N, C-alpha and C positions, 0 to 999 in steps of 0.2 A: 291335531292328533298328538298333543304333548304327552299323553299317557302311554303311548305305544312304546317308546324307548324305555320308560320306567318299568313296563311289564316284562320286557325281554330279559332273559337270564344270560344271554350271550351277545357279544358285540356283533354288529353287521358291518360288512365292508361292501363298498360299491364294486362288485365284481361282475363282469359281463362274460359269461361262458355259454357255449351252446350245449344245452342239455337234451336229454330224451326223457319223456314222461309217458306214462300210460295208466289208464284205469285198470283195475284187476281184470284179467281175462280179455284184454284188448291189445291191439297193436300199438307200438310206441310212436309218439309224435315228437318232432323236434320243437324246441323253444329256446328262448334266450333269457338268461337271468338278468335281473337288475341289481339285486343285492343278495348276499348269502351270509348266514350266521350259523353258529353251532347248533341252533335249535330250529332253524327253518330258512326259507328263502322266498323270494318273490320273482316270478317270471312272467313273461308276456306270452299270451296264447292267441291264436287266431280264433279259437272257439271258447265260449263261456264254459266254465266248469262249476257245477253247483257246490255251494258251501256244504261241508261235511263229507264230500267225496274223498275216498282214499285213493292215493296214487302211489305208483312205484316210480322212482326217479333215478337216473344215472347222471352223476355230476362229475365230468372230467376236470381234473386239476392239472395244469401243465407240468407240475413238478413230480407227478406220480404217473406210473405207466398205465394203471388201470383206473377206470372211473369209480367213484364212490357210489355205492347203491344204498338208497334209503327208501323207507316208506314214510308217507306223510299224509296229512289230512288238510284239505282246503279249509282255511279259516275265514277267508274273505275273497271277494272278487269284485272288480270294478271295470266298467266299460270305458274304453278310451275312444271316444267318438272321432277325434282328430286323427288318430293313428289307425283306426278301424281294427282294434284288437282289444284284448282284455288283460288286466293286471291280475295275477293270481297269487295270493298269499298262502303259503304252505307251512304248517308246523310239522316237524319231524316226529313220527311216532315210533319208528324203529330204525336204529342205526347201530352197526357193529362198533363197539367201543374203540377199537384201533382206527377205524375209519373216522370216527368222530374226532379223535385226537389229531389225525392228519388234517381234517377240515379246519379245526380250530387253529392249529399252527399256521396253516396257509392264510387264514383270515387275519390273524394277529400280525403277520409279516406285512400285511397290506394296509394296516390302519395308520 
């Protein structure tokens, strides 16, 4: 997957935070991120989520009092047989500019 990092506009950091995600008009579910960037993130889910599904995510960052809320689109999903879960790749589609700045600053401090 050598091309994946070349396609990314923002750096990604190995950040494990407990997030909440939901499909539009559904209840929020907990999940754990594996990596986070200014343009998207990857998280682990107990359930498979179809590619092109839109999600609302709440991403808490320890240095800020309120979680960052973003909307994103599932761009890939992979089943992890050994862990009995799924890896879900999400591209952000809507994020408040100030929240994006906070997220990028948080990530850059961890690279």
